[in-house]
VMD Tcl script that draws the C-alpha trace (Angstrom):
set ca {
  {-114.58 150.08 -84.64}
  {-118.16 150.24 -83.38}
  {-117.11 152.53 -80.55}
  {-115.32 154.85 -83.20}
  {-118.47 154.92 -85.32}
  {-120.73 155.85 -82.22}
  {-118.45 158.63 -80.87}
  {-118.60 160.33 -84.45}
  {-122.25 160.06 -84.74}
  {-124.21 163.66 -84.13}
  {-126.57 163.49 -81.55}
  {-129.49 165.65 -81.02}
  {-130.35 167.03 -77.19}
  {-133.23 169.08 -77.93}
  {-136.06 168.53 -79.70}
  {-138.94 171.33 -80.14}
  {-141.20 173.01 -82.82}
  {-141.57 176.68 -82.76}
  {-144.36 176.72 -85.66}
  {-142.62 179.41 -88.00}
  {-145.62 179.03 -90.20}
  {-149.40 179.33 -89.87}
  {-151.98 176.70 -90.78}
  {-149.51 173.85 -90.16}
  {-151.23 170.67 -88.56}
  {-148.39 168.36 -88.69}
  {-144.68 168.92 -88.87}
  {-141.97 166.26 -88.87}
  {-138.59 166.88 -86.91}
  {-135.93 167.09 -89.42}
  {-133.68 164.10 -88.13}
  {-131.39 163.66 -91.25}
  {-128.29 161.22 -90.16}
  {-128.53 162.27 -86.54}
  {-129.83 160.43 -83.51}
  {-131.29 161.82 -80.46}
  {-129.08 160.96 -77.29}
  {-130.40 159.42 -74.17}
  {-131.54 162.09 -71.81}
  {-132.33 164.60 -74.28}
  {-135.04 167.07 -73.74}
  {-138.36 166.99 -75.94}
  {-140.01 170.42 -75.41}
  {-143.72 170.61 -76.13}
  {-145.60 173.64 -76.01}
  {-149.10 174.58 -75.09}
  {-151.60 173.87 -78.33}
  {-148.97 171.15 -79.21}
  {-148.73 167.59 -79.01}
  {-145.41 165.20 -80.09}
  {-145.55 161.80 -81.00}
  {-142.66 159.34 -81.73}
  {-143.00 156.82 -84.72}
  {-140.61 153.77 -85.04}
  {-140.69 151.89 -88.31}
  {-144.28 153.07 -89.06}
  {-145.76 152.16 -85.57}
  {-146.72 154.82 -83.39}
  {-144.73 154.55 -80.07}
  {-145.17 157.19 -77.21}
  {-147.36 160.52 -77.34}
  {-146.28 163.45 -75.21}
  {-148.52 166.47 -74.05}
  {-147.34 169.81 -73.36}
  {-144.37 170.15 -71.18}
  {-140.56 169.60 -71.05}
  {-139.69 165.91 -71.04}
  {-136.26 164.33 -70.50}
  {-135.89 161.15 -72.83}
  {-134.79 158.06 -70.99}
  {-136.02 154.64 -70.26}
  {-138.51 155.77 -67.95}
  {-140.42 158.37 -70.08}
  {-140.20 156.21 -73.06}
  {-141.37 152.97 -71.83}
  {-143.07 151.69 -75.09}
  {-140.18 153.10 -77.27}
  {-137.88 151.10 -75.13}
  {-139.65 147.92 -75.65}
  {-139.65 148.12 -79.37}
  {-135.80 149.28 -79.80}
  {-134.26 147.45 -76.83}
  {-132.12 150.52 -76.35}
  {-130.74 149.68 -73.00}
  {-127.80 147.77 -74.59}
  {-124.26 149.30 -74.43}
  {-123.68 152.08 -77.34}
  {-127.11 151.24 -79.13}
  {-128.90 154.39 -79.61}
  {-132.85 153.87 -79.15}
  {-133.70 157.26 -80.81}
  {-133.70 156.59 -84.31}
  {-137.48 156.99 -84.62}
  {-139.16 159.80 -86.22}
  {-140.54 162.51 -84.01}
  {-143.88 164.38 -85.39}
  {-145.40 167.49 -83.95}
  {-148.96 168.25 -84.22}
  {-150.65 171.81 -83.54}
  {-153.91 171.33 -81.51}
  {-154.91 174.96 -81.48}
  {-158.39 175.74 -83.27}
  {-158.26 176.33 -86.91}
  {-160.87 179.09 -87.08}
  {-162.92 180.93 -89.88}
  {-162.77 177.86 -92.25}
  {-165.12 178.54 -95.02}
  {-167.57 176.10 -96.55}
  {-170.39 176.80 -99.34}
  {-172.23 174.87 -101.80}
  {-170.50 175.51 -105.27}
  {-173.82 174.38 -106.92}
  {-177.34 174.07 -105.56}
  {-177.74 170.70 -104.05}
  {-180.95 168.56 -103.82}
  {-182.34 167.75 -100.58}
  {-185.62 166.36 -99.48}
  {-188.42 168.28 -97.68}
  {-191.62 167.11 -96.01}
  {-193.77 169.43 -97.41}
  {-192.31 170.47 -101.10}
  {-190.49 166.98 -101.84}
  {-187.19 167.24 -103.40}
  {-185.78 171.08 -103.58}
  {-182.53 172.45 -104.59}
  {-180.46 174.96 -102.13}
  {-177.30 176.93 -101.62}
  {-175.81 177.69 -98.04}
  {-172.72 179.14 -97.03}
  {-170.89 179.46 -93.72}
  {-167.70 178.92 -91.50}
  {-166.38 176.37 -89.13}
  {-163.68 175.54 -86.57}
  {-161.85 172.34 -85.78}
  {-158.72 171.19 -84.18}
  {-156.41 167.85 -84.09}
  {-157.79 165.98 -80.94}
  {-155.93 162.34 -81.75}
  {-152.68 162.75 -83.17}
  {-152.44 159.06 -83.68}
  {-155.75 158.79 -85.55}
  {-154.94 161.87 -87.54}
  {-151.34 160.45 -88.30}
  {-152.72 157.21 -89.37}
  {-155.47 158.37 -91.65}
  {-154.53 161.64 -92.99}
  {-151.05 163.19 -92.57}
  {-149.01 160.05 -92.69}
  {-145.21 160.55 -93.11}
  {-145.44 163.95 -94.88}
  {-142.78 166.54 -93.52}
  {-145.67 169.21 -93.34}
  {-149.29 168.51 -93.53}
  {-151.21 171.96 -93.53}
  {-154.81 173.29 -93.15}
  {-155.11 173.66 -96.99}
  {-154.26 170.27 -97.68}
  {-157.34 169.00 -95.70}
  {-159.66 171.91 -96.90}
  {-160.98 170.14 -99.86}
  {-161.70 166.76 -98.02}
  {-163.75 168.63 -95.15}
  {-165.86 170.79 -97.76}
  {-166.64 167.65 -99.44}
  {-167.45 166.17 -95.89}
  {-169.64 169.01 -95.18}
  {-171.76 168.59 -98.41}
  {-172.31 164.93 -97.69}
  {-173.78 166.02 -94.19}
  {-176.11 168.99 -95.19}
  {-179.09 166.71 -96.11}
  {-178.72 164.53 -92.96}
  {-178.52 167.89 -91.05}
  {-181.72 169.34 -92.42}
  {-183.48 166.50 -91.52}
  {-182.16 166.22 -88.02}
  {-182.94 169.76 -87.51}
  {-186.66 169.06 -88.18}
  {-187.22 172.89 -89.38}
  {-189.43 173.07 -92.22}
  {-187.80 174.13 -95.35}
  {-189.40 177.42 -95.59}
  {-188.23 178.39 -92.30}
  {-184.40 177.25 -92.67}
  {-183.53 180.98 -93.27}
  {-184.76 182.00 -90.12}
  {-183.40 179.12 -88.27}
  {-180.16 179.32 -89.00}
  {-178.83 178.43 -85.75}
  {-180.96 175.06 -85.29}
  {-179.74 174.02 -89.01}
  {-176.01 174.90 -88.09}
  {-176.58 172.90 -84.48}
  {-178.01 169.80 -86.59}
  {-175.22 170.20 -89.30}
  {-172.43 169.90 -86.44}
  {-174.21 166.66 -84.92}
  {-173.98 164.92 -88.13}
  {-170.46 166.19 -89.07}
  {-168.83 165.53 -85.52}
  {-168.50 161.74 -85.85}
  {-167.16 161.99 -89.52}
  {-164.45 164.34 -88.65}
  {-163.85 162.29 -84.96}
  {-162.69 159.46 -87.65}
  {-159.89 161.56 -89.01}
  {-158.57 162.53 -85.65}
  {-160.30 165.86 -85.67}
  {-162.81 167.60 -83.28}
  {-165.31 170.23 -84.68}
  {-165.31 173.09 -82.46}
  {-167.80 175.41 -84.01}
  {-170.18 175.55 -87.23}
  {-172.08 178.58 -88.41}
  {-174.78 178.83 -91.26}
  {-174.43 182.60 -92.51}
  {-176.46 182.20 -95.66}
  {-179.33 180.07 -97.22}
  {-180.47 180.56 -100.60}
  {-183.73 179.27 -101.31}
  {-185.11 178.50 -104.96}
  {-186.93 181.50 -106.51}
  {-190.37 179.90 -106.68}
  {-190.11 178.93 -102.88}
  {-188.84 182.46 -102.23}
  {-192.37 183.95 -103.71}
  {-194.13 181.62 -101.36}
  {-192.32 182.50 -98.19}
  {-192.58 185.98 -99.19}
  {-196.58 185.52 -99.33}
  {-196.47 183.65 -96.00}
  {-194.48 186.68 -94.42}
  {-197.10 188.80 -95.92}
  {-199.85 186.44 -94.52}
  {-198.24 186.66 -91.16}
  {-198.31 190.30 -91.32}
  {-202.12 190.67 -91.56}
  {-202.84 187.84 -89.35}
  {-205.98 185.75 -90.26}
  {-207.97 188.70 -91.52}
  {-208.86 187.38 -94.98}
  {-210.20 190.79 -95.88}
  {-206.94 192.28 -95.10}
  {-205.15 189.52 -96.88}
  {-207.06 190.14 -100.22}
  {-206.22 193.80 -100.08}
  {-202.77 192.88 -99.36}
  {-203.00 190.31 -102.52}
  {-204.56 193.14 -104.77}
  {-201.77 195.65 -103.47}
  {-199.06 193.14 -104.79}
  {-200.79 192.74 -108.17}
  {-201.03 196.48 -108.79}
  {-197.22 196.82 -109.94}
  {-197.54 193.76 -112.02}
  {-200.82 195.61 -113.80}
  {-198.72 198.74 -114.10}
  {-195.71 196.87 -116.02}
  {-198.36 195.62 -118.36}
  {-199.02 199.28 -119.92}
  {-197.58 199.63 -123.18}
  {-194.06 201.40 -123.36}
  {-195.58 203.91 -125.73}
  {-196.92 206.00 -122.91}
  {-200.32 206.69 -124.71}
  {-202.55 208.80 -122.79}
  {-205.59 206.51 -123.36}
  {-203.64 203.60 -122.49}
  {-202.52 204.94 -119.25}
  {-206.09 206.25 -118.54}
  {-207.54 202.78 -119.27}
  {-204.67 201.26 -117.07}
  {-205.63 203.77 -114.15}
  {-209.18 202.77 -114.45}
  {-208.30 198.86 -114.46}
  {-206.34 199.27 -111.64}
  {-208.95 201.01 -109.87}
  {-211.45 198.54 -111.08}
  {-209.11 195.71 -109.49}
  {-208.72 197.43 -106.16}
  {-212.66 198.00 -105.81}
  {-213.08 194.52 -106.88}
  {-210.25 193.27 -104.57}
  {-212.13 194.92 -101.63}
  {-215.60 193.54 -102.64}
  {-214.40 190.18 -102.76}
  {-212.40 190.40 -99.45}
  {-215.53 191.82 -97.83}
  {-217.46 189.03 -99.29}
  {-215.06 186.27 -98.21}
  {-214.95 188.08 -94.71}
  {-219.12 188.12 -94.63}
  {-219.06 184.42 -95.43}
  {-216.77 183.56 -92.99}
  {-218.39 185.60 -90.20}
  {-222.00 185.11 -91.40}
  {-222.54 188.71 -92.16}
  {-224.37 190.21 -95.31}
  {-222.34 190.58 -98.43}
  {-220.74 193.99 -99.03}
  {-222.19 196.84 -101.20}
  {-221.40 196.28 -105.01}
  {-222.51 192.67 -104.57}
  {-226.31 193.37 -104.56}
  {-227.37 191.22 -106.95}
  {-226.62 188.21 -104.86}
  {-229.51 187.06 -102.81}
  {-229.82 187.37 -99.02}
  {-228.13 184.48 -97.34}
  {-225.17 182.49 -98.52}
  {-225.29 181.07 -101.84}
  {-223.62 177.53 -102.37}
  {-221.74 178.62 -105.42}
  {-220.45 181.50 -103.14}
  {-219.41 178.83 -100.80}
  {-217.37 176.52 -103.13}
  {-215.64 179.83 -104.81}
  {-214.50 180.49 -101.53}
  {-213.54 177.06 -100.65}
  {-211.48 176.74 -103.69}
  {-209.71 179.96 -102.98}
  {-208.75 178.86 -99.55}
  {-207.53 175.34 -101.28}
  {-205.17 177.47 -103.25}
  {-204.02 179.18 -100.45}
  {-203.37 175.98 -98.66}
  {-201.63 174.67 -101.92}
  {-199.37 177.44 -101.73}
  {-198.53 176.85 -98.00}
  {-199.79 180.18 -96.74}
  {-202.65 178.30 -94.87}
  {-201.91 175.40 -92.71}
  {-204.23 172.12 -92.94}
  {-205.61 172.95 -89.59}
  {-206.64 176.31 -90.76}
  {-207.95 175.39 -93.93}
  {-210.18 172.61 -92.49}
  {-211.46 175.13 -89.49}
  {-212.59 177.50 -92.41}
  {-214.10 174.86 -94.54}
  {-216.10 173.74 -91.56}
  {-217.24 176.92 -90.82}
  {-218.30 177.36 -94.20}
  {-220.07 174.14 -94.90}
  {-221.88 175.07 -91.64}
  {-223.59 177.94 -93.58}
  {-225.18 175.67 -96.06}
  {-226.89 173.75 -93.72}
}
mol new
graphics top color blue
foreach p $ca { graphics top sphere $p radius 0.5 }
foreach p [lrange $ca 0 end-1] q [lrange $ca 1 end] { graphics top cylinder $p $q radius 0.2 }
display resetview
C-alpha cells in the first residue's frame, strides 16, 4: 500500500522563478501537495538566490546556476530529513526565491519638519528629500526577520519600514557629517554619505545592503534661510565693511518702498523717495566711517561734526554693530575678535 501511495504522488522535476512581476523581493515556490523528486533540477538565475526551509528551519541556500538536487547537493537537508531511506521523499520542504538585484529610485522624505540639533543654532527643524537603492544580500536573515512564510513579499511591503528607519537616522547623519547646519544645502553629498553610513548597519540587520543614498533637497526654516542669504551676500562683498553696509542698505530699499501708502499720494511718494535717498546717503556715510575706523583713516564727508581722531563712542557703536553681525552668523568669532582688537588699539 505504501508503494502504491508513493507511485500516485506528483513529483516536481524543475524548480525555477521567472520573476513575472516587478518589485518582488521574496517568492515561495507553489508546492501544493507535490513533492520534489530525487535528482530534480533547481534553476537559479542571475540576480536570484534560492533557499530550502524545512519545518521552519533554514536548510540550504543556492547561488545562481543549475543545480541537480541529490544527497550530494543537499547535505544539510539530507541530514534533517534522512531522505536516503527507500521510497521516502526528502523534498517536502518549502523553496523560496529571493531577488538580489538593486531596487532603485526608492523615495524618502520628511512628511513633517523634524528637529535636529546644531552646534551653532541648537535645536532646529528641517525637511529633506531624496532617494536610495538597496538589495537583498542575506536571504536567511531577510527571511527570518522580514519576509517569513508569506507567498510573496514586495518592495511596497517594506517601504514604510525603511522610510521610518531613514527618519530615525537623519539626526545621526547630520552629526556625523560635521557640516554646519547653514552649509547643509550646499553639501548634500557629504550629508548623504553620512546618512548612508548611519543607515547601513541597521539595514544589514534586515538582510539588506544599502547600495546608494542621495539627498536631493534640504529645506531650512525661514529665519535661518534669511541668515544664509545674508551670509551669501557677505561672501559676495568679502570683508569690505563699506561694501557690506551698502549691500545692507540696498536690501532695505525694497522694504522701505513697501511702506509707502497704497493710496499713491504724490507727496507721500516724494517723501518716500527723499527718505530712501537719505537712507542711502546715511548708509554710505556710516559705511565709510566704519571702514575709516577699521583702517585708521579720517571720517567721510557728512560727519564733519565729529572731532579729529576716533571717538570712544564711535568705536563702541561699531563694536555693537559687529557684535550683531556675529550673533547673526555673518561674522565668525575669529573675524569679530580681529576687528575688535583692531578697534580697541585706536583707543590707546
